[in-house]
C-alpha positions as CSV (number, residue, x, y, z in Angstrom):
1,M,144.0,77.0,212.2
2,T,140.2,77.0,212.3
3,Q,140.8,73.0,210.9
4,F,143.3,72.8,214.1
5,L,140.4,73.6,216.1
6,K,137.5,71.6,214.7
7,F,139.8,68.3,215.2
8,L,140.9,69.6,218.7
9,L,137.5,70.2,219.8
10,A,135.9,66.8,218.1
11,S,138.7,65.0,219.9
12,C,137.4,66.5,223.0
13,L,134.0,65.6,222.5
14,G,134.9,62.1,221.7
15,V,136.4,62.2,225.1
16,I,134.2,63.5,227.2
17,I,131.3,61.1,225.4
18,A,133.5,58.2,225.5
19,V,134.2,58.6,229.5
20,F,130.2,58.9,229.7
21,V,130.0,55.5,227.8
22,L,132.2,53.8,230.0
23,F,130.7,55.6,232.9
24,G,127.5,54.5,231.8
25,I,128.4,51.1,231.1
26,G,130.1,50.4,234.2
27,S,127.4,51.1,236.0
28,L,125.1,48.7,234.0
29,V,127.7,46.1,235.2
30,I,128.2,47.1,238.7
31,A,123.9,47.5,239.0
32,G,123.7,44.0,237.1
33,I,126.5,42.4,239.6
34,A,124.5,44.4,242.4
35,Q,121.2,42.5,240.8
36,R,121.6,38.9,240.9
37,S,123.8,39.3,244.5
38,D,120.1,40.8,245.8
39,E,117.8,38.1,243.7
40,P,116.0,36.2,246.6
41,K,116.5,32.4,247.2
42,D,113.5,29.9,247.8
43,V,113.6,29.1,251.5
44,K,113.6,24.8,251.0
45,P,111.9,22.6,253.0
46,N,114.6,20.9,255.4
47,T,116.7,24.3,255.1
48,V,119.5,24.9,257.7
49,L,120.5,28.8,258.4
50,H,124.3,28.7,258.2
51,L,126.0,31.8,260.7
52,S,129.2,32.7,260.5
53,F,129.8,36.5,261.3
54,D,132.7,36.8,259.6
55,Q,131.9,40.5,259.8
56,P,132.3,43.7,262.2
57,I,128.2,43.4,263.2
58,P,126.7,47.2,263.4
59,E,123.5,48.3,265.8
60,R,122.0,49.4,262.3
61,T,122.6,47.9,259.2
62,N,124.7,49.0,257.0
63,N,125.8,51.8,259.5
64,L,129.9,51.2,258.7
65,Q,132.0,51.7,256.2
66,I,131.9,49.2,253.6
67,N,134.6,48.5,251.4
68,P,132.9,49.8,248.3
69,F,134.8,47.3,245.9
70,D,133.3,44.2,247.6
71,F,130.5,43.2,245.9
72,E,129.8,40.4,248.2
73,R,129.3,42.0,250.9
74,R,127.1,45.1,249.9
75,K,124.8,44.5,253.1
76,I,125.9,44.1,256.6
77,L,123.0,43.4,258.6
78,G,123.2,45.0,261.9
79,L,122.4,43.6,265.5
80,Q,118.9,44.4,265.8
81,E,118.0,43.0,262.3
82,I,120.0,39.9,262.9
83,R,117.9,39.3,266.0
84,E,114.9,40.0,264.1
85,T,115.8,37.5,261.7
86,I,116.6,34.5,263.7
87,T,113.4,35.4,265.3
88,Q,111.5,34.7,262.2
89,A,113.4,31.6,261.4
90,K,112.4,30.5,264.7
91,T,108.5,30.0,263.7
92,D,109.5,29.1,260.1
93,D,108.5,25.1,259.4
94,N,111.2,25.4,256.7
95,V,114.5,26.1,258.4
96,K,115.1,23.0,260.8
97,G,117.8,24.6,262.6
98,I,121.3,26.8,262.5
99,F,124.8,25.6,261.8
100,L,127.5,27.7,263.6
101,D,130.3,28.4,261.9
102,V,132.3,30.6,263.9
103,D,136.1,29.8,262.4
104,M,136.2,33.2,261.1
105,L,134.1,35.2,264.0
106,A,134.7,38.8,264.0
107,S,135.3,40.8,267.1
108,S,132.9,41.7,268.9
109,G,131.5,43.3,272.5
110,I,130.5,41.6,274.5
111,V,127.4,43.4,274.5
112,S,126.4,42.2,271.2
113,T,127.9,38.5,271.8
114,T,125.2,38.4,274.3
115,N,122.4,39.4,272.2
116,L,123.2,37.1,269.5
117,R,123.7,34.3,271.7
118,E,120.5,34.9,273.5
119,A,118.8,35.0,270.1
120,I,119.9,31.7,269.2
121,L,119.2,30.6,272.7
122,D,115.5,31.6,271.8
123,F,115.4,29.8,268.3
124,R,116.7,26.2,270.5
125,E,113.5,26.3,272.6
126,S,111.4,25.8,269.9
127,G,113.0,22.4,269.7
128,K,114.8,23.2,266.3
129,F,118.9,22.0,266.8
130,V,122.0,24.1,266.7
131,V,125.1,22.5,265.8
132,A,128.6,24.1,265.5
133,Y,131.5,23.5,264.2
134,A,135.1,25.5,264.5
135,K,139.0,24.8,264.0
136,Y,139.8,27.6,266.5
137,Y,137.3,28.7,268.8
138,T,138.3,32.2,270.5
139,Q,136.6,33.0,273.5
140,G,134.2,35.0,271.8
141,A,133.1,32.3,269.6
142,Y,133.1,29.9,272.2
143,Y,130.6,31.9,273.8
144,L,128.4,32.4,271.3
145,A,128.9,28.2,270.3
146,S,128.0,27.2,273.9
147,A,124.0,28.2,273.2
148,A,124.3,25.1,270.3
149,D,123.1,21.8,271.7
150,K,126.6,19.9,270.1
151,I,129.7,21.4,269.5
152,Y,132.6,20.1,267.3
153,V,136.1,21.1,267.4
154,N,138.7,20.1,265.3
155,P,141.0,17.6,266.2
156,L,143.9,19.7,265.8
157,G,141.8,22.7,267.0
158,I,141.9,24.8,270.1
159,V,139.3,26.3,272.2
160,D,141.4,29.4,273.7
161,F,139.3,29.5,277.1
162,R,141.6,31.2,279.3
163,G,139.6,34.0,281.0
164,F,140.1,38.0,280.4
165,A,142.9,40.3,280.8
166,V,143.5,44.0,279.7
167,Q,146.9,45.4,278.3
168,I,147.6,48.8,277.8
169,P,150.9,50.0,276.1
170,F,152.6,53.0,277.7
171,F,154.1,56.2,275.7
172,K,155.8,58.0,278.1
173,E,159.4,56.9,278.2
174,M,159.6,56.4,274.7
175,L,158.6,60.2,274.2
176,D,160.9,61.5,276.7
177,K,163.7,60.1,274.7
178,I,162.8,61.4,271.6
179,G,161.8,64.7,273.5
180,I,158.0,65.3,273.0
181,D,156.2,66.1,276.5
182,M,152.8,65.5,276.2
183,Q,151.1,68.6,278.1
184,I,148.2,66.9,279.7
185,F,145.3,68.4,281.5
186,Y,142.3,65.7,283.0
187,A,139.5,65.8,285.4
188,G,138.5,62.8,287.7
189,Q,141.1,60.9,289.1
190,F,139.8,57.4,287.4
191,K,139.8,59.1,284.1
192,S,143.3,56.7,282.4
193,A,142.8,57.7,278.9
194,T,145.6,60.1,279.6
195,E,148.1,57.2,281.7
196,P,150.1,56.0,278.6
197,Y,151.1,59.5,278.1
198,R,152.1,60.4,281.8
199,L,152.9,57.2,283.6
200,N,154.9,54.1,283.1
201,E,152.1,51.5,284.3
202,M,148.6,51.9,285.2
203,S,147.8,53.7,288.5
204,D,146.1,51.9,291.1
205,Q,143.0,53.5,290.7
206,N,143.3,52.7,286.9
207,K,143.9,49.1,288.3
208,F,141.2,48.9,290.7
209,Q,138.2,50.3,288.6
210,T,139.7,47.6,285.8
211,R,139.9,44.6,287.8
212,E,136.3,45.5,289.1
213,Y,134.3,45.6,285.8
214,L,136.8,42.8,284.3
215,G,135.9,41.0,287.2
216,T,132.1,41.3,286.8
217,I,132.1,40.6,283.2
218,Y,133.9,37.5,283.6
219,R,131.9,36.1,286.4
220,D,128.7,36.7,283.9
221,F,130.7,34.4,281.2
222,L,131.5,31.7,283.4
223,S,127.6,31.9,284.7
224,D,125.8,32.1,281.4
225,I,128.2,29.1,280.4
226,S,127.6,27.1,282.7
227,K,124.1,26.8,282.6
228,T,123.8,25.4,278.7
229,R,127.3,23.4,279.1
230,D,126.1,22.3,282.3
231,I,129.4,22.9,284.1
232,S,130.0,24.6,287.1
233,V,131.5,28.0,287.4
234,D,134.0,27.2,290.2
235,A,134.7,24.2,287.3
236,L,135.1,26.7,284.2
237,D,137.4,28.8,285.7
238,E,139.8,26.2,286.9
239,I,139.5,24.7,282.9
240,A,140.6,28.7,282.2
241,N,143.4,29.0,284.5
242,N,144.6,25.9,283.4
243,Y,144.1,26.6,279.8
244,T,142.7,23.1,279.6
245,G,141.4,24.2,276.4
246,G,144.7,24.6,274.5
247,M,144.4,20.9,273.8
248,P,141.2,19.4,272.1
249,E,141.3,16.4,273.8
250,G,141.6,18.5,277.0
251,A,138.9,20.7,275.6
252,L,136.6,17.3,275.1
253,E,137.1,15.5,278.8
254,A,136.4,18.9,280.1
255,G,133.4,19.0,278.9
256,L,134.0,22.3,276.9
257,V,133.1,20.7,273.4
258,D,131.0,17.3,272.8
259,A,133.1,16.3,269.5
260,L,136.2,16.2,267.8
261,G,136.0,16.3,264.2
262,H,136.6,17.3,260.7
263,R,134.1,20.1,259.1
264,N,132.7,17.3,256.9
265,E,132.0,14.9,260.3
266,A,130.2,18.5,261.3
267,M,128.1,17.9,258.0
268,D,127.3,14.4,258.9
269,E,125.6,15.6,261.9
270,L,123.3,18.2,260.5
271,R,122.3,15.4,257.7
272,Q,121.6,13.0,260.0
273,R,119.3,15.6,262.3
274,L,117.4,16.1,259.0
275,G,116.8,12.6,257.6
276,L,119.0,12.9,254.7
277,D,121.3,10.1,253.0
278,E,125.2,9.9,253.4
279,E,125.7,11.9,250.3
280,E,122.2,14.1,250.2
281,E,123.4,17.8,250.1
282,V,122.5,19.8,253.0
283,S,120.0,22.9,251.9
284,M,121.7,26.2,253.7
285,L,121.0,29.8,253.5
286,S,123.5,32.4,255.0
287,L,121.8,34.7,257.3
288,K,121.8,37.6,254.8
289,E,120.1,35.2,252.0
290,Y,117.2,34.2,254.5
291,N,116.6,38.0,255.4
292,R,116.6,39.2,251.2
293,S,114.2,35.6,251.1
294,N,112.1,37.1,254.0
295,P,111.9,41.0,254.6
296,P,110.6,42.2,257.3
297,D,106.8,43.4,257.1
298,K,106.1,47.1,258.2
299,D,102.8,48.7,258.1
300,Y,103.2,52.3,256.5
301,S,99.5,53.2,257.2
302,V,100.1,53.9,260.5
303,R,100.5,57.0,261.1
304,D,102.1,57.5,264.9
305,K,105.8,56.4,264.7
306,I,108.9,55.9,267.5
307,A,112.3,56.8,266.4
308,V,114.9,54.9,267.2
309,V,118.0,56.8,266.9
310,Y,121.5,54.3,266.4
311,A,124.5,56.2,268.0
312,E,127.3,54.1,267.4
313,G,130.6,54.9,267.4
314,N,133.2,57.4,268.2
315,I,131.5,60.9,268.8
316,L,133.0,63.6,266.5
317,D,132.4,66.9,265.5
318,G,131.3,68.0,262.4
319,K,129.3,65.2,260.0
320,G,131.2,62.2,260.5
321,E,131.1,59.0,258.2
322,N,129.1,55.8,258.4
323,G,130.1,54.4,261.9
324,T,130.5,57.4,263.5
325,I,128.2,60.0,265.5
326,G,128.9,63.2,263.6
327,D,127.5,65.9,265.9
328,E,126.1,67.7,262.7
329,K,124.5,64.6,261.3
330,Y,122.9,63.6,264.6
331,T,121.5,66.9,265.7
332,N,120.2,67.7,262.4
333,I,118.4,64.1,262.5
334,I,117.0,64.9,266.4
335,E,116.0,68.2,265.1
336,D,113.7,67.2,262.3
337,L,112.3,64.3,264.6
338,R,111.3,66.4,267.2
339,R,110.0,69.3,264.1
340,D,107.8,65.7,263.1
341,D,104.1,65.6,264.4
342,R,104.0,61.5,263.6
343,V,107.2,61.2,265.8
344,K,105.5,60.6,269.8
345,A,108.9,58.9,271.0
346,I,112.5,59.0,270.4
347,V,114.5,55.3,271.3
348,L,118.3,56.7,271.5
349,R,120.8,52.8,271.0
350,V,124.2,54.2,272.2
351,N,127.1,52.1,271.5
352,S,129.9,54.7,272.1
353,P,133.0,55.2,274.1
354,G,132.5,58.3,273.6
355,G,134.8,61.5,272.2
356,S,134.1,65.3,271.9
357,A,132.9,66.6,274.5
358,M,131.5,69.7,272.3
359,A,130.0,67.0,270.3
360,S,128.4,65.4,273.0
361,E,126.9,68.7,274.5
362,N,125.7,69.4,271.2
363,I,124.0,66.4,270.7
364,W,122.5,67.0,274.4
365,K,121.2,69.9,273.7
366,E,119.0,68.5,271.0
367,L,117.7,65.7,272.9
368,S,116.9,68.2,275.6
369,L,114.6,70.3,273.2
370,A,112.7,67.0,272.2
371,R,112.2,66.3,275.9
372,Q,111.2,70.2,276.4
373,E,108.7,69.9,273.5
374,G,107.2,66.7,275.3
375,I,108.5,63.7,273.4
376,P,110.0,61.2,275.3
377,V,113.3,60.2,275.1
378,V,114.5,56.8,276.4
379,V,118.2,55.2,275.9
380,S,119.4,51.6,275.1
381,M,122.9,51.1,275.8
382,G,124.9,48.4,274.3
383,D,128.5,47.7,274.5
384,Y,129.3,51.0,275.5
385,A,127.6,54.1,276.6
386,A,131.0,55.9,278.3
387,S,132.1,59.2,278.5
388,G,130.4,61.0,276.0
389,G,128.6,58.2,275.0
390,Y,126.5,58.5,279.0
391,Y,126.9,62.4,278.4
392,I,124.6,62.0,275.4
393,A,122.5,59.0,277.5
394,S,122.1,61.5,280.0
395,A,119.7,63.7,278.4
396,S,116.7,60.9,278.6
397,D,113.7,60.5,280.7
398,S,114.9,57.0,281.1
399,I,118.0,54.8,280.8
400,F,118.0,50.9,280.0
401,A,121.7,49.2,280.0
402,E,122.5,45.7,280.0
403,P,124.1,44.1,282.1
404,K,127.6,43.8,280.7
405,T,127.3,47.6,279.4
406,L,130.4,49.9,280.1
407,T,129.2,52.8,281.2
408,G,130.0,55.7,283.3
409,S,133.6,57.3,282.7
410,I,132.0,61.3,283.8
411,G,135.3,62.9,283.1
412,V,137.4,64.9,280.3
413,F,140.8,65.4,279.6
414,S,143.1,67.2,277.1
415,I,146.5,66.7,275.9
416,I,149.0,69.4,273.9
417,P,152.2,67.9,272.5
418,N,155.0,70.2,273.2
419,A,157.5,69.3,270.6
420,R,160.6,71.8,271.4
421,E,162.9,69.1,272.7
422,L,162.7,67.0,269.6
423,L,162.8,70.0,267.4
424,D,165.4,72.1,268.8
425,D,167.7,69.8,270.4
426,K,167.5,66.6,268.3
427,I,166.7,67.7,264.7
428,G,168.1,71.5,265.5
429,I,164.7,73.2,264.6
430,S,163.9,76.4,266.5
431,F,160.9,78.8,266.6
432,D,161.4,82.3,268.0
433,S,158.5,85.1,268.1
434,V,157.4,88.6,267.9
435,K,154.4,88.7,270.1
436,T,151.3,91.6,271.0
437,T,150.3,89.5,274.0
438,D,151.6,86.8,276.1
439,V,149.0,84.7,274.5
440,A,149.1,86.1,271.0
441,A,151.2,82.9,269.6
442,G,148.5,80.8,270.6
443,I,148.8,77.1,272.1
444,T,151.1,75.3,269.8
445,P,153.6,72.3,270.3
446,F,157.1,74.3,269.3
447,F,156.7,76.7,272.8
448,D,156.6,75.5,276.0
449,L,153.1,76.4,277.9
450,T,153.3,79.4,279.9
451,P,151.9,79.3,283.5
452,K,149.0,81.4,281.9
453,E,148.6,79.0,279.5
454,E,148.5,76.2,281.5
455,R,146.2,77.9,284.0
456,F,143.7,78.5,281.0
457,L,144.0,74.8,280.0
458,Q,143.3,73.4,283.4
459,Q,140.5,76.0,283.9
460,R,138.9,74.8,280.8
461,T,139.4,71.4,281.5
462,D,137.5,71.5,284.9
463,M,134.9,73.8,283.3
464,M,133.8,71.0,280.9
465,Y,134.0,68.6,283.5
466,E,131.7,70.9,285.7
467,T,129.0,70.6,282.8
468,F,129.2,67.5,282.4
469,L,128.8,67.0,286.2
470,Q,125.7,69.4,285.5
471,R,123.9,67.7,283.0
472,V,123.9,64.3,284.7
473,A,122.5,65.9,288.1
474,E,119.6,67.4,286.5
475,N,118.6,65.1,284.1
476,R,119.1,62.2,287.2
477,N,117.4,64.1,289.8
478,M,120.9,64.3,291.8
479,S,122.6,66.9,293.6
480,R,126.3,67.3,291.7
481,N,128.2,66.1,294.9
482,S,126.8,62.8,294.3
483,V,127.7,62.6,290.7
484,H,131.3,64.3,291.5
485,E,131.3,60.8,293.6
486,I,130.1,58.3,291.7
487,A,132.1,59.7,288.5
488,Q,136.0,61.1,288.5
489,G,136.1,59.5,285.3
490,R,135.4,56.0,286.6
491,V,133.8,52.9,284.3
492,W,130.9,51.1,285.2
493,T,128.7,48.1,284.4
494,G,125.4,48.3,283.5
495,L,124.3,46.3,286.9
496,K,126.6,48.4,288.8
497,A,125.1,51.4,287.2
498,E,122.2,50.7,288.2
499,E,122.7,50.1,291.6
500,I,124.4,53.9,292.0
501,G,121.8,55.2,289.8
502,L,123.4,56.6,286.8
503,V,120.5,54.1,285.0
504,D,117.0,53.3,286.0
505,R,116.3,49.4,284.6
506,I,118.4,46.5,283.0
507,G,117.3,45.5,279.6
508,N,117.4,45.8,275.9
509,L,116.7,47.7,272.9
510,E,112.8,46.0,272.9
511,D,112.3,46.9,276.8
512,A,113.0,50.8,275.9
513,I,110.6,50.8,272.9
514,E,108.1,49.2,275.0
515,T,108.9,52.2,277.9
516,A,108.8,54.5,275.2
517,A,105.2,53.7,273.7
518,G,103.8,53.4,277.2
519,M,105.8,57.3,277.9
520,A,104.1,58.3,274.9
521,G,100.5,56.9,275.5
522,I,100.6,54.8,272.3
523,E,99.4,51.4,271.4
524,T,100.2,50.9,267.8
525,F,103.0,52.9,266.5
526,R,105.7,51.7,264.0
527,L,109.1,52.2,264.0
528,S,111.5,54.3,262.3
529,E,115.2,53.9,262.4
530,Y,117.3,56.3,261.6
531,P,120.4,57.3,260.7
532,Q,118.8,56.7,257.2
533,V,121.5,55.0,255.4
534,K,121.7,54.9,251.5
535,D,121.3,52.2,249.0
536,P,124.9,50.7,249.1
537,L,124.5,50.6,245.1
538,Q,124.4,54.5,245.3
539,E,126.8,54.9,247.9
540,L,129.4,52.7,245.9
541,L,129.3,55.0,242.7
542,E,129.1,57.5,244.9
543,N,132.4,56.8,246.6
544,V,134.4,55.6,243.4
545,M,133.1,58.8,241.4
546,G,134.2,61.1,244.9
547,M,136.9,59.2,246.5
548,E,140.4,60.5,247.4
549,E,143.8,58.7,247.7
550,S,143.5,58.9,251.6
551,M,139.6,56.8,251.4
552,V,141.4,54.2,248.5
553,A,144.1,53.5,251.4
554,E,141.4,53.5,254.2
555,Q,139.9,51.0,252.7
556,L,142.8,48.7,251.5
557,L,143.9,48.4,255.6
558,Q,140.5,47.8,256.3
559,K,140.2,44.8,253.4
560,E,144.1,43.5,254.1
561,T,144.2,44.1,257.9
562,P,140.9,43.9,259.6
563,E,142.0,42.9,262.7
564,W,143.6,46.0,263.3
565,Y,141.8,48.0,261.4
566,P,139.8,49.6,264.6
567,Y,143.2,50.5,266.4
568,L,144.5,52.6,263.1
569,K,141.2,54.5,263.0
570,F,141.3,54.6,266.7
571,I,144.8,56.6,266.4
572,K,143.3,58.5,263.3
573,E,140.1,60.0,265.4
574,L,142.3,61.0,268.2
575,R,144.7,63.0,265.8
576,D,141.9,64.6,264.1
577,A,140.5,65.3,267.6
578,K,139.2,69.1,268.6
579,G,139.3,70.6,272.1
580,A,138.9,68.6,275.2
581,Q,138.0,64.8,274.9
582,A,135.5,62.6,276.7
583,R,135.9,59.3,275.4
584,L,137.1,55.6,277.2
585,P,140.9,55.3,276.7
586,F,140.9,51.7,274.9
587,V,139.4,49.5,272.4
588,V,137.7,46.2,273.9
589,N,137.6,43.0,271.8
590,F,136.0,40.0,273.2
591,D,137.9,37.4,271.8
């Protein structure tokens, strides 16, 4: 028996040692791969910056879910760092131009795409060239490519230039057929998030507001392209209406593109502009490679800081994950900042369609405390700052929006599914109960709501809405009634929001930082960015060691169906939502 125990313990010890050795070797292999991929490359004379934007672009570098098994994409540059990198290339004598290769352009918001386009136009102002090529231009890709001084499309390609549309699926009839009644409580006649569950088509109010903001963004879209392609807005509208870009020859004749050609012909164009021979190789660096070779300089000796807090994604209860705004994580960040005497101002960059009303309130409170302690808070809005996104933005001294930002949507809703008919009549499962009070069983999907419960839920929703109105009113120096008049869940563009007093100025993140510095009375400062994003290698190892089956499945979905993943994630977040919601009812892709 003693001998058996010895062998057993020795075997167990051997297994443990083997696991540690294998893990150590695996870590070294992973670290070696990471180190090789991170080695900076020389920026040679006559270099061309190769821009593809084939991954979703976060506001803050790596502030999104990154597939831990994708060693090639361990660093996803954020929008602001991309703009800084292109600006740096503008003044680099070794960089002669940009090759905009947008065949696989990832879907992005209109404001984010506009920011990228403006950075490319600014690059061109230095006299350097920008050449664009694609086999197939989505509208977002073409909008970006219209900043180039020469645009190629494949001889069999398409310029998918056709105008904007919103398409919303409605589920009410299907839910009625299977026996599920969505019991809905909302505040705000324009709060359309619940319409797919209570109507079979868009309400008149929703059609009106959608037509308003979609039309405004479309006119700006045409105006921007008109200036760089020298085609009138009316002519562009006619081109879109006739779908002229659907045929490559039509796109060429209409002036949407400059040449039909394959990729090698676009490369010949680059050689010609660089003065290279026909067989010479074009020296190209990706945006990430150039960024790695030219890391931004920071003077850490400067004591005063302006904290830039990136609030991007849906607002959730709890800690949340990268690319979401978990109230637990963000309240901790803001609390730490307001207790740091080196932080002289906070700039909140909001790119969020909203989410949990409770989480929004908690973040609002921390920002309000920062202001009470004398720290200026300035907001810069991105693609969205709507519903809960506007809720947290309202806790500021000043709000900047970009012209095409979607904001407002000041409203609240709650949805309680009732599956009694499905379970009882169609499946044969019934529930019964014994209660000490009328409400002891709580609100469940197994029983019809009583009048008392319906009254409670509507009162709760109305209370949330009133709180929302009061928060906005006291911070925007408006009356409750004047806020209610422009609220009602209605969505506004940044330009219109400035007119009605929901934002103070039209401007970008740099404008917000400049204003924050002025309010703080400082001229010399350094920027400190939040949330802190872990080193990708460290996060990879943590994910591999602690990954659950659901996380593996989610990573596979993200890798195999990137175009559908945002919708799947949206449904998952709705499933996990708690309490009243203050969020936009849709996902907008600019393509």
